[in-house]
VEXBATOR-805237 format. One line per 4 residues: number of its first residue (from 1); their letters; for each residue x, y, z of C-alpha. Coordinates in steps of 0.5 Angstrom, whole numbers. Example, Ala and Ser with C-alpha at 12.3 -4.5 7.8 and 13.67 -1.06 7.14 Angstrom:
1 = AS = 25 -9 16 | 27 -2 14
This chain:
1 = MEDA = -6 51 -292 | -10 44 -290 | -4 39 -291 | 2 43 -289
5 = YARS = 2 37 -284 | 3 32 -291 | 8 37 -294 | 16 38 -293
9 = VSEV = 18 44 -290 | 21 47 -297 | 15 46 -299 | 12 50 -294
13 = LDFF = 15 55 -295 | 14 56 -302 | 7 55 -301 | 8 62 -297
17 = GVDA = 14 64 -302 | 17 65 -296 | 25 66 -295 | 26 61 -288
21 = TKGL = 33 66 -286 | 29 73 -287 | 22 72 -286 | 16 76 -289
25 = TDSQ = 18 83 -293 | 13 88 -290 | 9 88 -297 | 8 80 -296
29 = VLQH = 6 82 -289 | -1 85 -292 | -2 83 -298 | -2 76 -294
33 = ARLY = -7 80 -289 | -12 80 -294 | -11 74 -297 | -12 69 -291
37 = GKNG = -14 74 -286 | -11 77 -279 | -11 73 -271 | -17 75 -269
41 = TPFW = -46 78 -259 | -49 84 -263 | -51 89 -258 | -58 90 -261
45 = KLVL = -59 83 -260 | -57 84 -253 | -62 89 -253 | -68 85 -256
49 = KQFD = -65 78 -251 | -68 83 -245 | -75 84 -249 | -76 76 -250
53 = DLLV = -81 75 -244 | -88 74 -244 | -90 80 -237 | -86 85 -241
57 = KILI = -89 83 -249 | -96 84 -245 | -95 90 -241 | -92 93 -248
61 = ASAL = -98 90 -251 | -102 94 -244 | -98 101 -245 | -102 101 -253
65 = VSFI = -108 99 -251 | -108 104 -246 | -105 110 -251 | -110 108 -256
69 = LALM = -117 109 -251 | -113 115 -248 | -114 118 -256 | -121 116 -257
73 = NGET = -123 120 -251 | -120 126 -253 | -116 125 -248 | -108 130 -251
77 = GLTA = -102 132 -247 | -99 129 -241 | -106 125 -239 | -106 121 -246
81 = FLEP = -98 119 -245 | -97 118 -237 | -99 111 -236 | -96 108 -243
85 = SVIL = -89 112 -242 | -88 110 -235 | -89 102 -238 | -85 103 -243
89 = LILA = -80 108 -239 | -80 102 -233 | -78 97 -239 | -73 101 -242
93 = ANAA = -70 101 -235 | -70 93 -235 | -66 93 -241 | -61 97 -239
97 = VGVI = -61 93 -233 | -60 86 -237 | -55 89 -242 | -50 93 -237
101 = TETN = -50 85 -233 | -50 81 -238 | -44 85 -242 | -40 87 -235
105 = AEKA = -40 79 -234 | -36 78 -241 | -32 84 -240 | -30 80 -234
109 = LEEL = -29 74 -238 | -25 80 -242 | -20 81 -236 | -19 73 -235
113 = RAYQ = -17 72 -242 | -10 76 -241 | -8 70 -237 | -6 67 -245
117 = ADIA = -1 69 -249 | -2 75 -253 | 5 76 -256 | 10 73 -260
121 = TVLR = 17 73 -263 | 17 73 -270 | 23 74 -276 | 21 79 -280
125 = NGCF = 25 83 -286 | 31 79 -283 | 31 82 -276 | 27 79 -270
129 = SILP = 22 82 -267 | 17 81 -261 | 9 82 -264 | 2 82 -261
133 = ATEL = -1 76 -264 | -7 79 -267 | -2 81 -271 | 1 74 -274
137 = VPGD = -1 72 -281 | 0 65 -285 | 7 65 -288 | 10 69 -281
141 = IVEV = 16 65 -278 | 16 65 -271 | 20 63 -266 | 18 59 -260
145 = SVGS = 22 57 -253 | 20 53 -245 | 14 56 -243 | 12 59 -250
149 = KIPA = 5 59 -251 | 4 57 -260 | 0 64 -262 | -2 60 -269
153 = DMRM = -2 54 -271 | 5 53 -274 | 9 48 -278 | 15 46 -275
157 = IEML = 21 48 -281 | 27 48 -275 | 30 46 -269 | 34 49 -265
161 = SDQL = 35 44 -260 | 35 37 -258 | 27 36 -257 | 22 41 -257
165 = RVDQ = 16 38 -253 | 9 41 -252 | 4 40 -248 | -2 40 -252
169 = AILT = -7 37 -247 | -13 43 -248 | -14 40 -255 | -13 33 -254
173 = GESS = -13 31 -247 | -7 27 -248 | -4 27 -241 | 3 29 -241
177 = SVEK = 7 33 -247 | 9 30 -254 | 16 31 -257 | 16 35 -264
181 = NLEA = 19 33 -270 | 21 37 -277 | 18 30 -282 | 13 30 -287
185 = TIAT = 7 26 -284 | 5 21 -288 | -2 19 -284 | -8 18 -288
189 = NAVY = -14 21 -284 | -9 24 -279 | -13 27 -272 | -10 33 -269
193 = QDKT = -5 26 -265 | -2 24 -271 | 0 31 -273 | 8 31 -270
197 = NILF = 10 36 -274 | 5 42 -272 | 4 46 -267 | -2 48 -265
201 = SGTV = -4 55 -262 | -6 56 -255 | -1 49 -254 | 6 51 -248
205 = VVAG = 11 48 -250 | 15 46 -244 | 22 43 -247 | 27 46 -252
209 = RARA = 26 51 -258 | 24 51 -264 | 22 55 -271 | 16 54 -275
213 = IVIG = 12 58 -280 | 5 61 -279 | 0 56 -283 | -7 59 -280
217 = VGAN = -10 64 -275 | -17 66 -271 | -22 62 -274 | -17 58 -279
221 = TAMG = -14 55 -273 | -16 48 -270 | -19 52 -263 | -22 56 -268
225 = SIRD = -27 51 -271 | -28 48 -265 | -30 55 -262 | -34 57 -267
229 = SMLQ = -38 51 -268 | -39 51 -260 | -42 58 -262 | -47 56 -266
233 = TDDE = -50 51 -261 | -57 53 -258 | -57 54 -251 | -61 51 -245
237 = VTPL = -68 55 -243 | -65 55 -236 | -71 52 -231 | -72 59 -228
241 = KKKL = -74 61 -234 | -78 55 -236 | -82 56 -230 | -83 64 -230
245 = DEFG = -85 63 -237 | -90 58 -234 | -92 62 -229 | -93 68 -234
249 = TFLA = -97 64 -239 | -101 62 -233 | -102 70 -230 | -103 72 -237
253 = KVIA = -110 67 -238 | -112 69 -231 | -112 77 -232 | -115 75 -239
257 = GICV = -121 72 -236 | -121 77 -230 | -122 83 -235 | -127 79 -240
261 = LVWI = -131 78 -233 | -130 85 -230 | -133 88 -237 | -139 83 -237
265 = VNIG = -141 84 -230 | -141 92 -231 | -144 91 -239 | -151 93 -235
269 = HFRD = -148 100 -233 | -146 101 -239 | -153 105 -241 | -151 110 -236
273 = PSHG = -152 117 -236 | -146 119 -233 | -142 115 -238 | -147 119 -244
277 = GFLR = -149 113 -248 | -147 106 -249 | -140 106 -252 | -137 112 -247
281 = GAIH = -139 107 -242 | -136 99 -246 | -130 104 -247 | -131 107 -240
285 = YFKI = -131 99 -235 | -126 97 -242 | -121 102 -239 | -123 98 -232
289 = AVAL = -121 93 -235 | -114 94 -238 | -113 98 -230 | -115 91 -227
293 = AVAA = -109 88 -233 | -104 93 -230 | -106 91 -224 | -105 84 -225
297 = IPEG = -98 84 -228 | -93 85 -224 | -88 91 -229 | -83 90 -224
301 = LPAV = -82 83 -224 | -77 83 -230 | -73 88 -227 | -72 86 -220
305 = VTTC = -71 78 -223 | -65 82 -226 | -64 85 -221 | -64 80 -216
309 = LALG = -59 75 -221 | -54 82 -222 | -53 82 -215 | -52 74 -215
313 = TKRM = -47 75 -220 | -43 80 -216 | -43 77 -210 | -41 71 -214
317 = ARLN = -36 75 -217 | -32 76 -210 | -33 69 -209 | -27 67 -216
321 = AVVR = -34 65 -220 | -35 70 -226 | -42 68 -229 | -43 69 -236
325 = SLPS = -50 68 -236 | -55 71 -231 | -60 66 -231 | -55 60 -230
329 = VETL = -54 63 -222 | -60 61 -220 | -59 54 -224 | -54 52 -219
333 = GCTT = -59 52 -214 | -63 45 -217 | -56 42 -219 | -57 35 -217
337 = VICS = -50 33 -219 | -43 36 -220 | -38 33 -225 | -32 36 -223
341 = DKTG = -24 35 -226 | -18 32 -221 | -13 36 -223 | -12 43 -222
345 = TLTT = -20 42 -219 | -20 38 -212 | -12 38 -213 | -8 46 -213
349 = NMMS = -4 43 -219 | 2 44 -217 | 7 38 -217 | 10 38 -209
353 = VSKI = 15 33 -207 | 12 30 -200 | 16 24 -198 | 24 23 -200
357 = CLFN = 28 16 -198 | 35 16 -198 | 40 11 -193 | 42 12 -187
361 = SVQN = 48 8 -184 | 48 5 -178 | 52 0 -174 | 49 -7 -177
365 = GPAI = 49 -3 -185 | 45 1 -188 | 38 2 -187 | 33 5 -191
369 = AEFA = 30 12 -188 | 23 16 -190 | 23 23 -189 | 16 28 -190
373 = VSGT = 15 35 -194 | 10 40 -193 | 7 44 -197 | 3 44 -202
377 = SYAP = 4 49 -208 | 10 53 -212 | 11 57 -206 | 18 55 -203
381 = EGFI = 15 55 -196 | 15 48 -192 | 19 44 -188 | 22 37 -187
385 = FDST = 21 32 -183 | 24 26 -180 | 21 18 -179 | 18 21 -172
389 = GIQL = 15 27 -175 | 20 31 -172 | 22 38 -175 | 29 38 -179
393 = EFPA = 33 45 -176 | 38 44 -182 | 36 40 -187 | 43 41 -191
397 = QLPC = 47 40 -187 | 45 32 -188 | 50 30 -195 | 44 25 -198
401 = LLHI = 39 32 -197 | 44 37 -199 | 46 33 -206 | 39 31 -207
405 = AMCS = 38 39 -207 | 45 40 -211 | 40 36 -217 | 35 38 -216
409 = ALCN = 37 45 -218 | 43 43 -224 | 40 38 -227 | 33 42 -228
413 = ESLL = 30 46 -235 | 25 49 -231 | 23 57 -228 | 21 57 -222
417 = QYNP = 19 66 -221 | 14 70 -217 | 9 74 -221 | 7 80 -216
421 = DKGN = 0 82 -221 | -3 74 -219 | 0 74 -212 | 3 67 -213
425 = YEKI = 9 63 -215 | 8 61 -223 | 12 56 -226 | 15 54 -233
429 = GEST = 16 47 -236 | 15 41 -233 | 11 41 -227 | 15 35 -224
433 = EVAL = 22 39 -225 | 19 45 -222 | 18 41 -215 | 24 39 -214
437 = RVLA = 26 47 -215 | 22 48 -209 | 24 42 -205 | 31 45 -206
441 = EKVG = 29 51 -204 | 26 48 -198 | 32 44 -196 | 36 51 -196
445 = LPGF = 43 53 -197 | 50 50 -192 | 54 53 -187 | 50 57 -185
449 = DSMP = 45 57 -177 | 41 63 -178 | 39 60 -186 | 31 59 -185
453 = SALN = 30 66 -182 | 35 69 -186 | 32 66 -193 | 24 69 -190
457 = MLSK = 28 76 -190 | 28 76 -198 | 23 79 -203 | 19 74 -205
461 = HERA = 22 76 -212 | 29 73 -210 | 26 68 -205 | 22 64 -210
465 = SYCN = 30 61 -214 | 35 64 -209 | 37 56 -207 | 37 55 -214
469 = HYWE = 41 60 -216 | 47 59 -211 | 47 52 -213 | 47 55 -220
473 = NQFK = 54 60 -219 | 57 55 -215 | 57 49 -220 | 58 52 -228
477 = KVSV = 54 48 -233 | 58 44 -238 | 54 38 -242 | 47 36 -242
481 = LEFS = 45 29 -244 | 37 31 -245 | 31 26 -243 | 28 21 -248
485 = RDRK = 24 16 -247 | 29 10 -248 | 33 11 -243 | 27 15 -238
489 = MMSV = 33 20 -235 | 36 27 -236 | 43 28 -234 | 47 34 -233
493 = LCSH = 56 34 -233 | 57 41 -228 | 64 44 -226 | 65 46 -219
497 = KQMD = 73 48 -216 | 77 43 -220 | 71 37 -219 | 68 35 -225
501 = VMFS = 60 32 -223 | 55 29 -226 | 48 29 -223 | 42 25 -226
505 = KGAP = 35 25 -226 | 30 19 -228 | 25 14 -227 | 27 11 -221
509 = ESII = 28 3 -225 | 33 7 -230 | 37 10 -225 | 37 4 -220
513 = ARCT = 39 -1 -225 | 44 5 -227 | 46 6 -219 | 53 1 -216
517 = NILC = 53 5 -210 | 50 8 -205 | 51 15 -201 | 50 15 -194
521 = NSDG = 46 20 -191 | 49 20 -184 | 56 21 -186 | 56 22 -192
525 = STIP = 61 15 -194 | 60 12 -200 | 58 4 -200 | 57 -1 -205
529 = LTAR = 49 -2 -207 | 48 -10 -206 | 43 -14 -208 | 39 -14 -202
533 = LRAE = 40 -6 -201 | 37 -6 -208 | 31 -10 -207 | 29 -6 -201
537 = LESR = 29 1 -205 | 25 -3 -211 | 20 -4 -206 | 20 2 -203
541 = FNSF = 19 6 -210 | 14 1 -211 | 9 2 -205 | 10 10 -206
545 = AGKE = 8 8 -213 | 2 3 -212 | 0 5 -205 | 1 12 -205
549 = ALRC = 0 13 -212 | 6 18 -213 | 10 20 -218 | 17 18 -217
553 = LALA = 24 20 -219 | 31 18 -217 | 36 22 -217 | 45 21 -217
557 = LKIM = 51 23 -218 | 57 21 -221 | 66 24 -220 | 67 24 -227
561 = PTGQ = 74 25 -230 | 77 33 -230 | 77 37 -236 | 71 32 -239
565 = QILS = 67 38 -244 | 61 32 -246 | 56 27 -243 | 56 20 -248
569 = IDDE = 50 16 -246 | 55 11 -244 | 57 16 -238 | 51 14 -234
573 = KDLT = 54 8 -231 | 56 6 -225 | 52 12 -221 | 52 13 -214
577 = FIGL = 45 13 -211 | 42 20 -208 | 35 19 -207 | 28 17 -209
581 = VGML = 23 22 -209 | 16 22 -209 | 12 27 -212 | 4 29 -211
585 = DPPR = -1 34 -214 | -3 35 -206 | -11 35 -205 | -13 43 -204
589 = EEVR = -15 44 -196 | -22 46 -197 | -24 40 -201 | -26 36 -196
593 = NAML = -31 40 -192 | -34 43 -199 | -35 35 -202 | -38 34 -194
597 = SCMT = -42 40 -196 | -45 37 -202 | -47 31 -199 | -50 35 -193
601 = AGIR = -55 38 -199 | -56 32 -203 | -51 33 -208 | -47 27 -212
605 = VIVV = -40 29 -213 | -37 25 -219 | -30 26 -220 | -28 25 -228
609 = TGDN = -20 24 -229 | -16 21 -235 | -11 19 -230 | -12 11 -228
613 = KSTA = -16 8 -223 | -11 6 -219 | -8 13 -218 | -15 16 -217
617 = ESVC = -16 12 -212 | -11 14 -208 | -12 22 -209 | -20 21 -207
621 = RKIG = -17 17 -201 | -13 23 -199 | -19 28 -200 | -22 25 -195
625 = AFDH = -29 26 -197 | -30 19 -199 | -28 15 -192 | -36 13 -192
629 = LVDF = -34 9 -198 | -31 2 -196 | -28 1 -201 | -29 3 -209
633 = VGHS = -32 -3 -211 | -38 -1 -215 | -37 6 -215 | -31 7 -219
637 = YTAA = -31 6 -227 | -27 6 -232 | -29 10 -239 | -28 4 -242
641 = EFEE = -32 -1 -237 | -37 4 -236 | -39 3 -244 | -38 -4 -244
645 = LPAM = -44 -5 -237 | -51 -8 -240 | -56 -1 -241 | -59 -3 -234
649 = QQTV = -54 -5 -231 | -51 3 -233 | -57 5 -229 | -55 2 -223
653 = ALQR = -48 4 -224 | -49 11 -225 | -54 11 -218 | -47 9 -214
657 = MALF = -41 12 -218 | -36 17 -215 | -30 17 -220 | -30 16 -227
661 = TRVE = -22 14 -229 | -19 14 -236 | -23 19 -239 | -23 22 -246
665 = PSHK = -27 29 -248 | -32 24 -251 | -33 20 -245 | -35 27 -240
669 = RMLV = -41 29 -246 | -44 21 -246 | -44 23 -238 | -48 29 -239
673 = EVLQ = -53 26 -243 | -53 19 -239 | -55 23 -233 | -60 28 -236
677 = NHNE = -64 22 -239 | -65 21 -231 | -67 27 -229 | -61 30 -227
681 = VVAM = -58 37 -227 | -51 37 -229 | -45 41 -227 | -40 39 -231
685 = TGDG = -32 43 -230 | -27 43 -235 | -21 47 -238 | -19 44 -245
689 = VNDA = -22 45 -252 | -25 38 -252 | -28 39 -245 | -33 44 -249
693 = PALK = -38 41 -252 | -39 37 -245 | -40 44 -242 | -45 46 -247
697 = KADI = -49 41 -246 | -48 40 -239 | -54 45 -235 | -48 48 -232
701 = GIAM = -42 48 -236 | -36 51 -230 | -29 53 -234 | -23 54 -231
705 = GSGT = -20 61 -230 | -13 58 -233 | -17 55 -238 | -17 56 -245
709 = AVAK = -22 61 -249 | -25 57 -252 | -27 52 -245 | -30 59 -243
713 = SASD = -34 61 -249 | -38 55 -249 | -39 55 -241 | -44 59 -236
717 = MVLA = -39 60 -231 | -31 62 -231 | -28 60 -223 | -22 65 -223
721 = DDNF = -18 60 -218 | -20 54 -222 | -23 51 -214 | -28 46 -212
725 = ATIV = -30 49 -206 | -32 56 -211 | -37 51 -215 | -40 49 -207
729 = AAVA = -40 56 -205 | -44 58 -212 | -48 52 -211 | -49 55 -203
733 = EGRA = -51 63 -208 | -55 60 -213 | -60 56 -208 | -61 63 -204
737 = IYNN = -62 66 -209 | -68 63 -212 | -71 63 -204 | -71 70 -205
741 = TKQF = -73 70 -212 | -79 66 -209 | -79 71 -203 | -80 77 -208
745 = IRYM = -85 73 -213 | -89 70 -207 | -89 79 -205 | -90 83 -212
749 = ISSN = -96 77 -213 | -99 78 -207 | -99 86 -207 | -102 85 -214
753 = IGEV = -108 80 -212 | -109 84 -208 | -110 91 -213 | -113 86 -217
757 = VCIF = -119 85 -212 | -120 91 -210 | -123 93 -217 | -126 87 -218
761 = VAAV = -129 88 -211 | -131 96 -212 | -133 93 -220 | -138 88 -217
765 = LGIP = -140 93 -210 | -142 98 -216 | -138 103 -212 | -133 110 -215
769 = DTLA = -127 106 -217 | -123 106 -212 | -115 108 -214 | -114 111 -221
773 = PVQL = -109 108 -226 | -104 113 -225 | -105 112 -218 | -103 103 -219
777 = LWVN = -98 104 -223 | -95 109 -218 | -96 103 -213 | -94 97 -218
781 = LVTD = -87 101 -221 | -85 105 -214 | -87 103 -208 | -87 95 -210
785 = GLPA = -80 96 -215 | -75 98 -208 | -78 94 -202 | -78 87 -208
789 = TAIG = -71 89 -210 | -69 90 -202 | -72 83 -202 | -66 81 -206
793 = FNKQ = -61 82 -201 | -65 78 -196 | -58 74 -192 | -57 66 -194
797 = DSDV = -61 62 -189 | -56 58 -185 | -59 51 -187 | -59 53 -194
801 = MKAK = -54 46 -196 | -58 42 -191 | -64 42 -195 | -64 37 -201
805 = PRKI = -64 40 -209 | -70 42 -211 | -73 38 -216 | -72 41 -224
809 = GEAV = -80 40 -225 | -82 43 -218 | -86 49 -220 | -84 57 -218
813 = VTGW = -91 58 -215 | -92 52 -211 | -100 50 -210 | -100 52 -202
817 = LFFR = -96 59 -204 | -100 60 -209 | -106 59 -204 | -103 63 -198
821 = YMVI = -102 69 -205 | -109 68 -205 | -111 69 -197 | -105 76 -197
825 = GAYV = -107 79 -203 | -116 78 -202 | -114 81 -194 | -110 87 -198
829 = GLAT = -116 88 -203 | -121 89 -199 | -117 93 -194 | -116 97 -199
833 = VAGF = -123 98 -201 | -125 98 -194 | -121 104 -192 | -125 107 -199
837 = IWWF = -133 106 -196 | -131 108 -190 | -129 115 -191 | -136 115 -194
841 = VYAG = -139 112 -189 | -135 114 -182 | -129 119 -183 | -131 125 -180
845 = TGPK = -128 129 -185 | -132 125 -190 | -140 125 -191 | -142 120 -187
849 = LPYA = -147 117 -193 | -151 112 -192 | -148 105 -196 | -154 104 -200
853 = ELMN = -153 112 -203 | -145 110 -205 | -147 104 -209 | -153 109 -213
857 = FETC = -148 113 -214 | -148 113 -221 | -156 115 -221 | -154 122 -216
861 = STRQ = -154 127 -222 | -162 124 -224 | -165 124 -217 | -166 129 -211
865 = TTYP = -160 128 -205 | -158 132 -199 | -151 133 -201 | -147 134 -208
869 = CSIF = -147 129 -213 | -139 132 -213 | -137 129 -207 | -136 123 -211
873 = EDRH = -129 126 -215 | -126 128 -207 | -119 125 -207 | -120 124 -201
877 = PSTV = -123 116 -201 | -118 114 -207 | -112 118 -202 | -114 112 -196
881 = SMTV = -115 107 -200 | -108 109 -204 | -105 109 -198 | -107 103 -195
885 = LVVV = -105 100 -201 | -99 103 -200 | -98 101 -192 | -100 94 -193
889 = EMFN = -96 92 -198 | -89 95 -193 | -92 90 -188 | -92 84 -192
893 = ALNN = -86 86 -194 | -83 85 -187 | -86 78 -188 | -82 76 -194
897 = LSEN = -76 76 -191 | -76 69 -190 | -81 63 -194 | -83 61 -187
901 = QSLL = -80 64 -181 | -83 68 -177 | -81 75 -176 | -79 73 -168
905 = VIPP = -74 69 -170 | -71 74 -177 | -73 81 -175 | -74 86 -180
909 = WSNL = -66 88 -178 | -63 83 -181 | -64 86 -187 | -62 93 -187
913 = WLVA = -64 94 -194 | -70 92 -194 | -72 97 -187 | -68 103 -192
917 = SIIL = -72 102 -198 | -79 101 -194 | -77 108 -191 | -75 111 -197
921 = TMLL = -82 108 -201 | -86 112 -195 | -83 118 -196 | -83 118 -204
925 = HILI = -91 117 -201 | -91 122 -197 | -88 126 -201 | -93 125 -207
929 = LYVP = -99 127 -202 | -96 133 -199 | -92 137 -205 | -98 140 -209
933 = PLST = -95 139 -216 | -95 132 -215 | -101 130 -211 | -105 134 -218
937 = LFSV = -101 128 -222 | -104 122 -218 | -111 125 -215 | -109 125 -209
941 = TPLS = -109 129 -202 | -106 130 -196 | -109 126 -190 | -111 128 -183
945 = WDEW = -108 123 -177 | -115 121 -175 | -114 118 -183 | -107 115 -181
949 = TVVL = -109 112 -176 | -114 108 -179 | -110 106 -185 | -105 103 -180
953 = YLSF = -111 100 -177 | -113 96 -183 | -105 96 -185 | -102 92 -179
957 = PVII = -106 86 -179 | -103 83 -185 | -97 81 -182 | -101 77 -176
961 = IDEV = -105 73 -182 | -98 71 -185 | -95 69 -180 | -101 64 -177
965 = LKFF = -100 61 -185 | -92 60 -184 | -94 57 -177 | -98 52 -181
969 = SRNS = -93 51 -186 | -87 49 -181 | -92 44 -178 | -96 42 -183
973 = HGNA = -91 37 -185 | -92 36 -193 | -101 36 -191 | -103 43 -193
977 = YCFF = -98 42 -199 | -101 36 -201 | -108 38 -201 | -106 46 -204
981 = DNIF = -102 43 -209 | -106 37 -212 | -112 43 -213 | -107 47 -216
985 = RPNV = -103 43 -221 | -106 42 -227 | -105 51 -227 | -99 52 -223
989 = Q = -93 50 -226
């Protein structure tokens, strides 16, 4: 029903054919479910997504070409299928890792959604029952009360209390709760705020009870429509994905060029007798070109990137950051601006009383006294200190503090309870009322010398409201005058031992105006409130509310005539002032250091809040991370002030902005867009439905664990603990992941360049094939894959948060890095070829041929030789080459513990996973050398000790070469970088 807000209660009931006293019948429920529906990424798309990668597509093409060539060459059985099968198997494993990890992230999100309301009190067949919210249908009559989360969009039909107030900030961004009523709305083009008779799904009742009829479920709710529109928005491609795609394109061009070059260089050999004809020779060298492609492409790269990101998500989950999209982990590493909510992210979102103001009686008249209260959460843990900083042992023995505790406990409609599942204290009701309940617990009870220690012996469940329950048992509530906007106060009439007392709380200006007396804290006496004292009290209130930005409430009492049963507004006069309490949403203790880490890391933090400017500036000062600013002039803007600035001044303001206040959700998206237009990488936090567009637009959308399902769906990451410090830890993790990604890309590419150099040099020199394609595949998939994955376990560098964010356009492989790849790769390739030639020319177990004979091996069968031509089919030389390649790559893996730090600074045992992977890789290699069926499959043979010695001699120098290159990296001060970046920039992006 689209216009329920504009219809009367009877019209809405008639539309759904429901009796307000009986609810829907079972037959109507089934009918409405069919008619309107119930309240509540295909798997195959998730699988296909894993194959949407250029290198993966090239590999699939290589597998197909390899299979077709094998068939053309007359090969059948295992040999024809081995290479393509292994390639496809590794791609399937990569896809499985990606699907499982992304599915697990979604499951973690589902666990967070368990915090949301999933039940409703429903009237059906004349009886109330509690049902899952998913079973609601339009037309159901639902009862809601304080603490209820609205399970669907509903039209109010009956008020069961004086008023009903709902917190709908998640939908509308309104900072305070709103009052609901039964009257039809007459506004044209009504927005959510105008629909005062509609309860929106996901919002929370903070005061009162009412009944309402369901008018929309699932996608047909205000939240559902926003969520659906968000899901249709295209995802942004992450920086790492862009750079890997660009690098893949570059690599594909290089591979294609080398393959064609090798084929052309060998055209003269197509007619060699050993091939049996020109066409067979062409096919033979085309197979070598395909083998070259297999060597050049890092088959394990997609799997290792996915695995490294998955490892990062697990580490981040332990930090309370649930990652919804794997690549977004890395995007955090280049974040330059964090736009953070204030409430709940920088602060605890747990209103706490921090100051108490009351009167002491002294010889020359009453004087104002202040007390400080410790504790920044809903936990009933904290102490009260006097103005000199001395802790009060028994606060309840002081009259004013005792009556403040009574008033806080009795003039209160909230609940405080302990949740054992989450291990924390939770509120039901208004935050300010819960803060008063916690204050009553901190004051304690009178008459017990062992009170503080006795309370600590209670279980957390009992301790939550022990003192509050004591006062509720001592005083019987007789009548309540609920809070109203015009009075700005609330009163409750209580009876205790033949004495009736009215306790009142409310806005200080309203309470003080109605007070004629004050209670003195020193002796419990009551004295008149003079004009001087009133002025002094108002001055202290203005200091609390202004300079200290505290939310203030005044508390008062009045002795009533015995036997009075009803309170009226006329009773709220001639009150006795008890005290003034100042409360704040306290900053999280860990936020200051987290913000300082951001400054060190070159990341700017912009605090974004709907609060007014002075309050937000005061909170920012309390955080302590803005001490470097003399004042907020030029650093703090309201949304209206910023929008009024000319474009040029907006640019200047953006560069200095630290605080953005009086913000609506639309301003958040605007801020993200403007920052992105200035080439900033923006992380944006949010929790409400209306934050979803900004979260989706940001490079990293960060939703709060306590936020709405819509915000979480629009985000890249969910903070389970709503804590700013978690964002900073996640940024550090993102940087570490990017560094590790660079390290294993460097490792795999330099290794593969070595394989290309090996095949290319062998083809140019005209010597036999140094490595068979199946041997290359083994090296790439098994020996490369394990150490590369283990590099993902490299520890965070100690200075990871001391470097400036990398630029969004920075290449994954810079010119200098590519030069280093080429140097290391060239050595790997040449060492592999050297091992092959050594066996033929110098090995004691080899034929000791002249080098010229090795180069003319193809004509062996057409001329007279002193050796059998079968020597060129011996498996020893390719085994030596393959073993050199494996061992040199293991040494090269150790080089990649750090990009620039020496192995003397970061020793191998700093990453035990890498050491273990190297040991496992060598065991696997020894296995295929010495176990007959495997040695036959991979065309290898056992090596002697002398051959192993030569392998080590040829392999170890790779460490010395890389140590020299690292030395230049550390000491070049950018000269080498600039030189090589200028050379390679046109190609390597």
